N, C-alpha and C positions, 0 to 999 in steps of 0.2 A: 596853129598859131601860138605864139608865146605871149604870156602876160606876166609882168613883174608884180608881185604882191608884197606889200610892206605892212608890218604890224607895229603899232606904237603903244607905249606905256603898258598898261595891264593887259592889253591884247597880245603883246609880245610874250608876256609871261604865260598867258592862257594857251597860246599856240605853240610855245616852246621854241620859237625862232623869230628872228627879226625880219627876215624877208625870204622870198623864194621865187623862182620862175616856174610858172605852171604852163604846161603845154596842153591845149585843148584841140579837139578835132574839127571844130567849126567856128566860123565867125558869128557874131551876133548873140553869144550867150550873155545873160544878164549878170550883174554883180551878184545878185542873190544865188544864181546857179553856181557861180564861181565860189562863193562862200561855202555852199554845201559841199563842193568838191574838196576844198582845202580843210574844212572842219569835219570831215568824215560823216557828212549827212546831217549834222546838227543844224537846228534852226538858228537863224541869225539873231543875236541878242537884241532886245528892244533898245531903241535910242542909240544904236551904233552909228558913229559918224563915218561917212564914206567919202573919199575923194578919188576922182579919176583924172590923171594927168594934172594934179594939183588944183583941181576944181571940185568943190563940194557938189555932191549929187545924191541920188537915192538908189535903192537896190534894183530898180527897174531899168537902169541904164544899160544899154547894150554895149558890148565891148568889141574892140577890133585888135588885130595883131599889133604888138608893140605898146599897148596901153600899160600904164602903171596905176595900180589900184592900191589905195592905202586905207586901212581900217584903224579907227581911233575909238577909245572908250568915250562915253559921254563926259562932257566937261562939267564939273561942279565947282561952285565958288563958295566962299565963306566970308 
């Protein structure tokens, strides 16, 4: 199954790319499992914002083929 992954703001700089398509071998992987795959096994940063198909969610969300996952850094205000 294919999942489109997009990175925004400082996450784009950290990952070194704005987006990619990831092919995984099974349905039902979680966002956290996807993160570990795209981040070379690194733990997910605390307070990372996640959206699946433009809807905010958490790292336990299970994914299906064709989903779009977006990672955003925490928002701060001033």
